[in-house]
PDB file as gemmi writes it, atoms N, CA and C in Angstrom:
CRYST1    1.000    1.000    1.000  90.00  90.00  90.00 P 1                      
ATOM      1  N   ALA A   1      -5.013  10.788  25.380  1.00  0.00           N  
ATOM      2  CA  ALA A   1      -4.970  11.322  26.825  1.00  0.00           C  
ATOM      3  C   ALA A   1      -6.069  12.480  27.146  1.00  0.00           C  
ATOM      4  N   ALA A   2      -6.475  11.785  28.196  1.00  0.00           N  
ATOM      5  CA  ALA A   2      -7.535  13.443  28.386  1.00  0.00           C  
ATOM      6  C   ALA A   2      -7.970  13.315  30.107  1.00  0.00           C  
ATOM      7  N   GLY A   3      -7.976  14.177  30.164  1.00  0.00           N  
ATOM      8  CA  GLY A   3      -7.255  13.535  31.915  1.00  0.00           C  
ATOM      9  C   GLY A   3      -7.199  12.180  32.696  1.00  0.00           C  
ATOM     10  N   ASP A   4      -7.896  12.267  33.539  1.00  0.00           N  
ATOM     11  CA  ASP A   4      -8.131  10.195  34.414  1.00  0.00           C  
ATOM     12  C   ASP A   4      -8.007   9.679  32.819  1.00  0.00           C  
ATOM     13  N   VAL A   5      -8.104  10.347  31.859  1.00  0.00           N  
ATOM     14  CA  VAL A   5      -8.998   9.320  30.969  1.00  0.00           C  
ATOM     15  C   VAL A   5      -7.539   8.742  29.760  1.00  0.00           C  
ATOM     16  N   PHE A   6      -7.668   7.418  28.867  1.00  0.00           N  
ATOM     17  CA  PHE A   6      -6.833   7.166  27.895  1.00  0.00           C  
ATOM     18  C   PHE A   6      -7.131   6.421  27.012  1.00  0.00           C  
ATOM     19  N   LEU A   7      -7.871   6.735  25.943  1.00  0.00           N  
ATOM     20  CA  LEU A   7      -8.995   5.845  24.902  1.00  0.00           C  
ATOM     21  C   LEU A   7      -7.403   5.640  24.158  1.00  0.00           C  
ATOM     22  N   GLU A   8      -7.061   4.583  23.698  1.00  0.00           N  
ATOM     23  CA  GLU A   8      -6.584   3.765  23.076  1.00  0.00           C  
ATOM     24  C   GLU A   8      -7.642   2.791  21.570  1.00  0.00           C  
ATOM     25  N   VAL A   9      -6.865   3.460  20.644  1.00  0.00           N  
ATOM     26  CA  VAL A   9      -7.958   2.418  19.803  1.00  0.00           C  
ATOM     27  C   VAL A   9      -6.789   2.046  18.372  1.00  0.00           C  
ATOM     28  N   VAL A  10      -6.462   0.529  18.911  1.00  0.00           N  
ATOM     29  CA  VAL A  10      -5.920  -0.709  17.626  1.00  0.00           C  
ATOM     30  C   VAL A  10      -6.280  -0.611  16.842  1.00  0.00           C  
ATOM     31  N   GLN A  11      -4.879  -1.052  15.491  1.00  0.00           N  
ATOM     32  CA  GLN A  11      -5.806  -1.189  14.585  1.00  0.00           C  
ATOM     33  C   GLN A  11      -4.861  -2.838  14.369  1.00  0.00           C  
ATOM     34  N   TYR A  12      -5.680  -3.928  14.798  1.00  0.00           N  
ATOM     35  CA  TYR A  12      -4.516  -4.903  14.995  1.00  0.00           C  
ATOM     36  C   TYR A  12      -4.804  -6.253  13.383  1.00  0.00           C  
ATOM     37  N   HIS A  13      -3.233  -5.851  12.602  1.00  0.00           N  
ATOM     38  CA  HIS A  13      -2.283  -6.337  12.470  1.00  0.00           C  
ATOM     39  C   HIS A  13      -1.924  -7.809  11.344  1.00  0.00           C  
ATOM     40  N   GLU A  14      -1.297  -8.566  12.516  1.00  0.00           N  
ATOM     41  CA  GLU A  14      -1.535 -10.444  12.580  1.00  0.00           C  
ATOM     42  C   GLU A  14      -2.160 -10.350  14.593  1.00  0.00           C  
ATOM     43  N   PRO A  15      -2.897 -11.208  13.955  1.00  0.00           N  
ATOM     44  CA  PRO A  15      -3.663 -12.050  13.023  1.00  0.00           C  
ATOM     45  C   PRO A  15      -4.286 -10.250  12.443  1.00  0.00           C  
ATOM     46  N   LYS A  16      -4.718 -10.652  10.517  1.00  0.00           N  
ATOM     47  CA  LYS A  16      -5.478  -9.485   9.921  1.00  0.00           C  
ATOM     48  C   LYS A  16      -6.753 -10.031  10.453  1.00  0.00           C  
ATOM     49  N   GLY A  17      -7.667  -9.146  10.649  1.00  0.00           N  
ATOM     50  CA  GLY A  17      -9.342  -9.305  10.852  1.00  0.00           C  
ATOM     51  C   GLY A  17      -9.921  -9.335   9.024  1.00  0.00           C  
ATOM     52  N   ARG A  18     -10.710 -10.349   9.427  1.00  0.00           N  
ATOM     53  CA  ARG A  18     -11.698  -9.849   7.739  1.00  0.00           C  
ATOM     54  C   ARG A  18     -11.938  -8.466   7.799  1.00  0.00           C  
ATOM     55  N   PRO A  19     -11.821  -8.460   6.361  1.00  0.00           N  
ATOM     56  CA  PRO A  19     -12.824  -6.899   6.214  1.00  0.00           C  
ATOM     57  C   PRO A  19     -14.609  -6.803   6.649  1.00  0.00           C  
ATOM     58  N   ARG A  20     -14.824  -5.058   6.631  1.00  0.00           N  
ATOM     59  CA  ARG A  20     -16.244  -5.715   6.997  1.00  0.00           C  
ATOM     60  C   ARG A  20     -16.799  -5.577   5.763  1.00  0.00           C  
ATOM     61  N   PRO A  21     -17.931  -6.001   5.812  1.00  0.00           N  
ATOM     62  CA  PRO A  21     -19.173  -6.285   5.044  1.00  0.00           C  
ATOM     63  C   PRO A  21     -19.529  -5.107   4.597  1.00  0.00           C  
ATOM     64  N   GLU A  22     -20.111  -4.825   3.842  1.00  0.00           N  
ATOM     65  CA  GLU A  22     -20.200  -3.358   2.318  1.00  0.00           C  
ATOM     66  C   GLU A  22     -21.487  -3.016   3.036  1.00  0.00           C  
ATOM     67  N   GLY A  23     -21.550  -1.723   3.727  1.00  0.00           N  
ATOM     68  CA  GLY A  23     -22.598  -0.920   4.324  1.00  0.00           C  
ATOM     69  C   GLY A  23     -22.875  -1.277   6.342  1.00  0.00           C  
ATOM     70  N   HIS A  24     -21.494  -1.862   6.649  1.00  0.00           N  
ATOM     71  CA  HIS A  24     -20.958  -2.212   7.761  1.00  0.00           C  
ATOM     72  C   HIS A  24     -20.906  -0.984   8.535  1.00  0.00           C  
ATOM     73  N   LEU A  25     -22.153  -1.032   9.551  1.00  0.00           N  
ATOM     74  CA  LEU A  25     -22.165   0.545  10.751  1.00  0.00           C  
ATOM     75  C   LEU A  25     -21.826  -0.090  12.105  1.00  0.00           C  
ATOM     76  N   LEU A  26     -21.246   0.964  12.888  1.00  0.00           N  
ATOM     77  CA  LEU A  26     -20.140   0.885  14.182  1.00  0.00           C  
ATOM     78  C   LEU A  26     -21.911   0.642  15.020  1.00  0.00           C  
ATOM     79  N   SER A  27     -22.702   0.319  14.341  1.00  0.00           N  
ATOM     80  CA  SER A  27     -24.356  -0.303  15.743  1.00  0.00           C  
ATOM     81  C   SER A  27     -24.273  -1.963  15.095  1.00  0.00           C  
ATOM     82  N   ASP A  28     -23.891  -2.356  13.680  1.00  0.00           N  
ATOM     83  CA  ASP A  28     -23.444  -3.394  14.086  1.00  0.00           C  
ATOM     84  C   ASP A  28     -22.732  -4.705  14.995  1.00  0.00           C  
ATOM     85  N   GLN A  29     -21.527  -3.572  16.021  1.00  0.00           N  
ATOM     86  CA  GLN A  29     -21.347  -4.335  17.333  1.00  0.00           C  
ATOM     87  C   GLN A  29     -22.196  -3.877  17.739  1.00  0.00           C  
ATOM     88  N   GLY A  30     -22.845  -3.067  18.623  1.00  0.00           N  
ATOM     89  CA  GLY A  30     -23.989  -2.986  19.462  1.00  0.00           C  
ATOM     90  C   GLY A  30     -23.517  -1.225  20.279  1.00  0.00           C  
ATOM     91  N   LEU A  31     -22.377  -0.652  18.791  1.00  0.00           N  
ATOM     92  CA  LEU A  31     -22.241   0.524  19.835  1.00  0.00           C  
ATOM     93  C   LEU A  31     -22.969   1.776  18.028  1.00  0.00           C  
ATOM     94  N   LEU A  32     -23.037   2.782  18.853  1.00  0.00           N  
ATOM     95  CA  LEU A  32     -23.314   3.777  18.835  1.00  0.00           C  
ATOM     96  C   LEU A  32     -21.878   4.535  18.553  1.00  0.00           C  
ATOM     97  N   ASN A  33     -21.543   5.070  19.296  1.00  0.00           N  
ATOM     98  CA  ASN A  33     -20.868   6.155  18.349  1.00  0.00           C  
ATOM     99  C   ASN A  33     -19.292   5.837  19.219  1.00  0.00           C  
ATOM    100  N   PHE A  34     -18.583   6.921  20.050  1.00  0.00           N  
ATOM    101  CA  PHE A  34     -17.614   6.940  20.586  1.00  0.00           C  
ATOM    102  C   PHE A  34     -17.826   8.711  21.375  1.00  0.00           C  
ATOM    103  N   ALA A  35     -18.087   8.473  22.379  1.00  0.00           N  
ATOM    104  CA  ALA A  35     -18.450   9.749  23.090  1.00  0.00           C  
ATOM    105  C   ALA A  35     -16.936  10.523  24.040  1.00  0.00           C  
ATOM    106  N   LEU A  36     -17.488  12.316  23.258  1.00  0.00           N  
ATOM    107  CA  LEU A  36     -15.669  12.729  24.173  1.00  0.00           C  
ATOM    108  C   LEU A  36     -16.302  13.820  24.589  1.00  0.00           C  
ATOM    109  N   ARG A  37     -16.341  13.800  26.619  1.00  0.00           N  
ATOM    110  CA  ARG A  37     -16.892  14.905  27.206  1.00  0.00           C  
ATOM    111  C   ARG A  37     -15.875  15.746  27.378  1.00  0.00           C  
ATOM    112  N   PHE A  38     -16.362  17.665  27.082  1.00  0.00           N  
ATOM    113  CA  PHE A  38     -15.896  18.668  27.513  1.00  0.00           C  
ATOM    114  C   PHE A  38     -15.721  18.770  28.527  1.00  0.00           C  
ATOM    115  N   THR A  39     -14.753  20.049  28.895  1.00  0.00           N  
ATOM    116  CA  THR A  39     -15.418  20.665  31.026  1.00  0.00           C  
ATOM    117  C   THR A  39     -14.929  22.252  29.902  1.00  0.00           C  
ATOM    118  N   GLU A  40     -14.392  22.422  28.731  1.00  0.00           N  
ATOM    119  CA  GLU A  40     -14.631  23.931  28.427  1.00  0.00           C  
ATOM    120  C   GLU A  40     -15.066  23.883  26.284  1.00  0.00           C  
ATOM    121  N   ARG A  41     -16.332  24.668  26.961  1.00  0.00           N  
ATOM    122  CA  ARG A  41     -16.674  24.953  25.703  1.00  0.00           C  
ATOM    123  C   ARG A  41     -15.237  24.854  24.428  1.00  0.00           C  
ATOM    124  N   ARG A  42     -15.005  25.976  24.542  1.00  0.00           N  
ATOM    125  CA  ARG A  42     -13.602  26.258  23.287  1.00  0.00           C  
ATOM    126  C   ARG A  42     -12.758  24.997  22.923  1.00  0.00           C  
ATOM    127  N   ARG A  43     -12.873  24.171  24.075  1.00  0.00           N  
ATOM    128  CA  ARG A  43     -12.048  22.786  23.656  1.00  0.00           C  
ATOM    129  C   ARG A  43     -12.677  21.917  22.588  1.00  0.00           C  
ATOM    130  N   LEU A  44     -14.004  21.325  23.119  1.00  0.00           N  
ATOM    131  CA  LEU A  44     -15.051  20.708  22.226  1.00  0.00           C  
ATOM    132  C   LEU A  44     -15.041  22.057  20.737  1.00  0.00           C  
ATOM    133  N   LEU A  45     -15.026  23.348  20.710  1.00  0.00           N  
ATOM    134  CA  LEU A  45     -15.133  24.048  18.622  1.00  0.00           C  
ATOM    135  C   LEU A  45     -13.426  23.546  18.221  1.00  0.00           C  
ATOM    136  N   ARG A  46     -12.696  23.452  18.853  1.00  0.00           N  
ATOM    137  CA  ARG A  46     -11.191  23.848  18.835  1.00  0.00           C  
ATOM    138  C   ARG A  46     -11.437  22.341  18.478  1.00  0.00           C  
ATOM    139  N   LEU A  47     -11.356  21.102  18.835  1.00  0.00           N  
ATOM    140  CA  LEU A  47     -11.438  19.927  18.757  1.00  0.00           C  
ATOM    141  C   LEU A  47     -12.438  19.461  17.190  1.00  0.00           C  
ATOM    142  N   HIS A  48     -12.965  19.728  16.929  1.00  0.00           N  
ATOM    143  CA  HIS A  48     -14.083  20.016  15.924  1.00  0.00           C  
ATOM    144  C   HIS A  48     -13.736  20.811  14.339  1.00  0.00           C  
ATOM    145  N   ARG A  49     -12.758  22.077  15.129  1.00  0.00           N  
ATOM    146  CA  ARG A  49     -11.859  22.200  14.127  1.00  0.00           C  
ATOM    147  C   ARG A  49     -11.409  22.009  13.064  1.00  0.00           C  
ATOM    148  N   LYS A  50     -10.647  21.141  13.842  1.00  0.00           N  
ATOM    149  CA  LYS A  50      -9.350  19.907  13.819  1.00  0.00           C  
ATOM    150  C   LYS A  50      -9.683  19.006  13.357  1.00  0.00           C  
ATOM    151  N   LEU A  51     -10.459  18.051  13.434  1.00  0.00           N  
ATOM    152  CA  LEU A  51     -11.077  16.389  12.970  1.00  0.00           C  
ATOM    153  C   LEU A  51     -12.013  17.633  11.741  1.00  0.00           C  
ATOM    154  N   LEU A  52     -12.691  17.989  11.389  1.00  0.00           N  
ATOM    155  CA  LEU A  52     -12.534  18.914   9.694  1.00  0.00           C  
ATOM    156  C   LEU A  52     -11.436  18.690   8.606  1.00  0.00           C  
ATOM    157  N   ALA A  53     -10.496  19.150   9.844  1.00  0.00           N  
ATOM    158  CA  ALA A  53      -9.239  19.911   8.959  1.00  0.00           C  
ATOM    159  C   ALA A  53      -8.884  18.211   8.399  1.00  0.00           C  
ATOM    160  N   ALA A  54      -9.312  17.849   8.862  1.00  0.00           N  
ATOM    161  CA  ALA A  54      -8.361  16.366   8.595  1.00  0.00           C  
ATOM    162  C   ALA A  54      -9.064  15.484   7.739  1.00  0.00           C  
ATOM    163  N   GLY A  55     -10.183  15.730   7.747  1.00  0.00           N  
ATOM    164  CA  GLY A  55     -11.185  15.254   6.933  1.00  0.00           C  
ATOM    165  C   GLY A  55     -11.969  14.574   6.989  1.00  0.00           C  
ATOM    166  N   TYR A  56     -12.659  14.430   8.961  1.00  0.00           N  
ATOM    167  CA  TYR A  56     -14.320  13.601   8.614  1.00  0.00           C  
ATOM    168  C   TYR A  56     -15.308  15.071   8.465  1.00  0.00           C  
ATOM    169  N   THR A  57     -15.919  13.885   8.477  1.00  0.00           N  
ATOM    170  CA  THR A  57     -17.642  15.439   8.065  1.00  0.00           C  
ATOM    171  C   THR A  57     -18.481  15.330   9.306  1.00  0.00           C  
ATOM    172  N   SER A  58     -18.772  16.573   9.762  1.00  0.00           N  
ATOM    173  CA  SER A  58     -20.448  16.630  11.080  1.00  0.00           C  
ATOM    174  C   SER A  58     -21.038  16.611  10.547  1.00  0.00           C  
ATOM    175  N   ASN A  59     -21.907  16.377  10.981  1.00  0.00           N  
ATOM    176  CA  ASN A  59     -23.618  15.888  10.783  1.00  0.00           C  
ATOM    177  C   ASN A  59     -24.044  17.285  11.245  1.00  0.00           C  
ATOM    178  N   ASN A  60     -23.158  18.332  12.503  1.00  0.00           N  
ATOM    179  CA  ASN A  60     -24.305  19.459  12.790  1.00  0.00           C  
ATOM    180  C   ASN A  60     -23.301  20.200  13.254  1.00  0.00           C  
ATOM    181  N   VAL A  61     -22.990  21.683  13.553  1.00  0.00           N  
ATOM    182  CA  VAL A  61     -22.490  22.585  14.120  1.00  0.00           C  
ATOM    183  C   VAL A  61     -22.631  22.770  15.158  1.00  0.00           C  
ATOM    184  N   PRO A  62     -21.824  22.813  16.005  1.00  0.00           N  
ATOM    185  CA  PRO A  62     -21.875  23.339  16.841  1.00  0.00           C  
ATOM    186  C   PRO A  62     -22.844  23.920  17.574  1.00  0.00           C  
ATOM    187  N   ASN A  63     -23.424  23.476  19.334  1.00  0.00           N  
ATOM    188  CA  ASN A  63     -23.798  25.297  19.276  1.00  0.00           C  
ATOM    189  C   ASN A  63     -23.205  26.089  20.574  1.00  0.00           C  
ATOM    190  N   THR A  64     -22.712  27.644  19.991  1.00  0.00           N  
ATOM    191  CA  THR A  64     -22.106  27.923  21.226  1.00  0.00           C  
ATOM    192  C   THR A  64     -23.067  28.863  21.563  1.00  0.00           C  
ATOM    193  N   GLY A  65     -23.514  28.746  21.906  1.00  0.00           N  
ATOM    194  CA  GLY A  65     -24.448  29.596  23.213  1.00  0.00           C  
ATOM    195  C   GLY A  65     -24.968  29.813  24.186  1.00  0.00           C  
ATOM    196  N   PRO A  66     -25.368  30.397  25.110  1.00  0.00           N  
ATOM    197  CA  PRO A  66     -24.657  29.159  26.539  1.00  0.00           C  
ATOM    198  C   PRO A  66     -26.121  27.971  26.809  1.00  0.00           C  
ATOM    199  N   GLY A  67     -25.764  26.966  27.531  1.00  0.00           N  
ATOM    200  CA  GLY A  67     -25.857  25.379  27.908  1.00  0.00           C  
ATOM    201  C   GLY A  67     -25.173  24.086  27.191  1.00  0.00           C  
ATOM    202  N   ILE A  68     -25.636  23.312  27.446  1.00  0.00           N  
ATOM    203  CA  ILE A  68     -24.849  22.069  26.263  1.00  0.00           C  
ATOM    204  C   ILE A  68     -24.500  22.364  24.601  1.00  0.00           C  
ATOM    205  N   SER A  69     -24.088  22.254  24.750  1.00  0.00           N  
ATOM    206  CA  SER A  69     -22.943  21.829  22.979  1.00  0.00           C  
ATOM    207  C   SER A  69     -22.717  20.850  22.090  1.00  0.00           C  
ATOM    208  N   VAL A  70     -23.116  20.474  21.132  1.00  0.00           N  
ATOM    209  CA  VAL A  70     -22.813  18.838  20.512  1.00  0.00           C  
ATOM    210  C   VAL A  70     -22.588  18.854  19.298  1.00  0.00           C  
ATOM    211  N   ALA A  71     -22.020  18.147  18.819  1.00  0.00           N  
ATOM    212  CA  ALA A  71     -21.666  17.538  17.427  1.00  0.00           C  
ATOM    213  C   ALA A  71     -21.189  15.921  17.613  1.00  0.00           C  
ATOM    214  N   TYR A  72     -21.925  16.243  16.291  1.00  0.00           N  
ATOM    215  CA  TYR A  72     -21.391  14.112  15.786  1.00  0.00           C  
ATOM    216  C   TYR A  72     -19.871  14.628  14.473  1.00  0.00           C  
ATOM    217  N   VAL A  73     -19.354  13.550  14.847  1.00  0.00           N  
ATOM    218  CA  VAL A  73     -18.339  13.670  13.373  1.00  0.00           C  
ATOM    219  C   VAL A  73     -18.342  12.319  12.874  1.00  0.00           C  
ATOM    220  N   ASN A  74     -18.419  12.014  11.544  1.00  0.00           N  
ATOM    221  CA  ASN A  74     -17.869  10.647  10.860  1.00  0.00           C  
ATOM    222  C   ASN A  74     -16.538  10.655  10.251  1.00  0.00           C  
ATOM    223  N   ASP A  75     -15.876   9.458  10.574  1.00  0.00           N  
ATOM    224  CA  ASP A  75     -14.695   9.369   9.895  1.00  0.00           C  
ATOM    225  C   ASP A  75     -14.622   8.450   8.576  1.00  0.00           C  
ATOM    226  N   ASP A  76     -13.831   9.137   8.164  1.00  0.00           N  
ATOM    227  CA  ASP A  76     -13.831   7.646   5.980  1.00  0.00           C  
ATOM    228  C   ASP A  76     -15.183   6.768   6.446  1.00  0.00           C  
ATOM    229  N   GLN A  77     -14.040   5.618   7.870  1.00  0.00           N  
ATOM    230  CA  GLN A  77     -14.544   4.207   7.847  1.00  0.00           C  
ATOM    231  C   GLN A  77     -16.531   4.562   7.991  1.00  0.00           C  
ATOM    232  N   GLY A  78     -16.459   5.163   9.027  1.00  0.00           N  
ATOM    233  CA  GLY A  78     -18.028   5.672   8.276  1.00  0.00           C  
ATOM    234  C   GLY A  78     -18.744   4.633  10.858  1.00  0.00           C  
ATOM    235  N   PHE A  79     -17.323   5.430  11.481  1.00  0.00           N  
ATOM    236  CA  PHE A  79     -17.317   5.869  12.471  1.00  0.00           C  
ATOM    237  C   PHE A  79     -18.006   6.742  12.955  1.00  0.00           C  
ATOM    238  N   SER A  80     -18.721   7.045  14.030  1.00  0.00           N  
ATOM    239  CA  SER A  80     -19.189   8.606  15.249  1.00  0.00           C  
ATOM    240  C   SER A  80     -18.469   8.889  16.093  1.00  0.00           C  
ATOM    241  N   VAL A  81     -18.032  10.177  15.904  1.00  0.00           N  
ATOM    242  CA  VAL A  81     -17.507  10.424  17.395  1.00  0.00           C  
ATOM    243  C   VAL A  81     -18.389  11.573  18.078  1.00  0.00           C  
ATOM    244  N   GLU A  82     -18.882  11.585  19.228  1.00  0.00           N  
ATOM    245  CA  GLU A  82     -20.105  13.097  19.833  1.00  0.00           C  
ATOM    246  C   GLU A  82     -18.926  13.566  20.315  1.00  0.00           C  
ATOM    247  N   LEU A  83     -19.280  14.894  20.503  1.00  0.00           N  
ATOM    248  CA  LEU A  83     -17.862  15.359  20.637  1.00  0.00           C  
ATOM    249  C   LEU A  83     -19.589  16.144  22.129  1.00  0.00           C  
ATOM    250  N   LEU A  84     -18.776  16.422  23.390  1.00  0.00           N  
ATOM    251  CA  LEU A  84     -19.714  16.612  24.389  1.00  0.00           C  
ATOM    252  C   LEU A  84     -19.352  18.145  24.920  1.00  0.00           C  
ATOM    253  N   TYR A  85     -20.224  18.269  25.286  1.00  0.00           N  
ATOM    254  CA  TYR A  85     -20.093  20.028  26.301  1.00  0.00           C  
ATOM    255  C   TYR A  85     -21.447  20.324  27.226  1.00  0.00           C  
ATOM    256  N   TYR A  86     -20.758  20.449  28.121  1.00  0.00           N  
ATOM    257  CA  TYR A  86     -22.576  21.143  29.238  1.00  0.00           C  
ATOM    258  C   TYR A  86     -21.414  21.503  30.759  1.00  0.00           C  
ATOM    259  N   PRO A  87     -22.092  22.337  31.360  1.00  0.00           N  
ATOM    260  CA  PRO A  87     -21.888  22.825  32.624  1.00  0.00           C  
ATOM    261  C   PRO A  87     -21.916  21.518  33.789  1.00  0.00           C  
ATOM    262  N   LYS A  88     -21.612  22.087  34.918  1.00  0.00           N  
ATOM    263  CA  LYS A  88     -21.214  21.198  35.689  1.00  0.00           C  
ATOM    264  C   LYS A  88     -22.201  21.023  36.092  1.00  0.00           C  
ATOM    265  N   ALA A  89     -22.980  21.879  36.862  1.00  0.00           N  
ATOM    266  CA  ALA A  89     -24.160  21.850  37.382  1.00  0.00           C  
ATOM    267  C   ALA A  89     -25.084  21.536  36.444  1.00  0.00           C  
ATOM    268  N   LEU A  90     -24.954  21.256  34.666  1.00  0.00           N  
ATOM    269  CA  LEU A  90     -26.021  20.341  34.527  1.00  0.00           C  
ATOM    270  C   LEU A  90     -25.962  18.813  34.891  1.00  0.00           C  
ATOM    271  N   ALA A  91     -24.869  18.072  35.185  1.00  0.00           N  
ATOM    272  CA  ALA A  91     -23.992  17.346  35.208  1.00  0.00           C  
ATOM    273  C   ALA A  91     -25.216  16.156  35.678  1.00  0.00           C  
ATOM    274  N   ALA A  92     -25.711  16.312  36.687  1.00  0.00           N  
ATOM    275  CA  ALA A  92     -27.398  15.259  37.225  1.00  0.00           C  
ATOM    276  C   ALA A  92     -28.291  15.448  37.110  1.00  0.00           C  
ATOM    277  N   PRO A  93     -28.147  17.330  36.361  1.00  0.00           N  
ATOM    278  CA  PRO A  93     -29.670  16.604  35.481  1.00  0.00           C  
ATOM    279  C   PRO A  93     -30.292  15.602  34.427  1.00  0.00           C  
ATOM    280  N   ILE A  94     -29.265  15.566  33.809  1.00  0.00           N  
ATOM    281  CA  ILE A  94     -29.258  14.915  32.714  1.00  0.00           C  
ATOM    282  C   ILE A  94     -28.489  14.496  32.314  1.00  0.00           C  
ATOM    283  N   GLY A  95     -28.731  13.375  33.700  1.00  0.00           N  
ATOM    284  CA  GLY A  95     -28.477  11.772  33.851  1.00  0.00           C  
ATOM    285  C   GLY A  95     -26.667  11.358  33.482  1.00  0.00           C  
ATOM    286  N   PHE A  96     -26.356  12.657  34.048  1.00  0.00           N  
ATOM    287  CA  PHE A  96     -24.076  12.256  33.069  1.00  0.00           C  
ATOM    288  C   PHE A  96     -22.819  12.128  35.191  1.00  0.00           C  
ATOM    289  N   GLU A  97     -23.988  12.541  35.829  1.00  0.00           N  
ATOM    290  CA  GLU A  97     -23.677  12.701  36.794  1.00  0.00           C  
ATOM    291  C   GLU A  97     -22.909  11.085  37.852  1.00  0.00           C  
ATOM    292  N   PRO A  98     -21.410  10.931  37.504  1.00  0.00           N  
ATOM    293  CA  PRO A  98     -21.234   9.921  37.944  1.00  0.00           C  
ATOM    294  C   PRO A  98     -21.977   9.044  39.537  1.00  0.00           C  
ATOM    295  N   LEU A  99     -23.124   7.904  39.200  1.00  0.00           N  
ATOM    296  CA  LEU A  99     -23.395   7.253  40.858  1.00  0.00           C  
ATOM    297  C   LEU A  99     -22.408   6.858  41.956  1.00  0.00           C  
ATOM    298  N   ALA A 100     -21.855   7.213  42.984  1.00  0.00           N  
ATOM    299  CA  ALA A 100     -21.429   6.237  43.629  1.00  0.00           C  
ATOM    300  C   ALA A 100     -20.957   4.537  43.657  1.00  0.00           C  
ATOM    301  N   LEU A 101     -19.753   3.901  43.307  1.00  0.00           N  
ATOM    302  CA  LEU A 101     -19.721   2.982  43.595  1.00  0.00           C  
ATOM    303  C   LEU A 101     -20.214   2.430  44.391  1.00  0.00           C  
ATOM    304  N   THR A 102     -21.255   2.278  44.997  1.00  0.00           N  
ATOM    305  CA  THR A 102     -21.946   1.178  46.175  1.00  0.00           C  
ATOM    306  C   THR A 102     -23.714   1.245  45.181  1.00  0.00           C  
ATOM    307  N   ARG A 103     -23.245   2.237  44.274  1.00  0.00           N  
ATOM    308  CA  ARG A 103     -24.926   2.040  43.353  1.00  0.00           C  
ATOM    309  C   ARG A 103     -25.327   1.493  42.150  1.00  0.00           C  
ATOM    310  N   ARG A 104     -24.097   1.578  41.804  1.00  0.00           N  
ATOM    311  CA  ARG A 104     -23.945   1.368  40.089  1.00  0.00           C  
ATOM    312  C   ARG A 104     -24.222  -0.221  40.142  1.00  0.00           C  
TER     313      ARG A 104                                                      
END                                                                             
């Protein structure tokens, strides 16, 4: 649960899916990663630490200075999760400001 958003990740046991082929990547399904945006940098950093403690590997150390912070972490199945923080004032300049329903 993330504010007004709920992300559900499920695994189906019945019927059991086919095993992924060796070397399978998330991008084989047209996805690059899952992205989670934070409104507070400290929350991104806290989740990053928790994911590392849970066995995820990180591609980078998140920036703690001014501006945008981003980290990419990977689980043991090769799934990538992007953790992203940016100040609200940067939403429009970097292309993350939601469009009005009439413009979508």
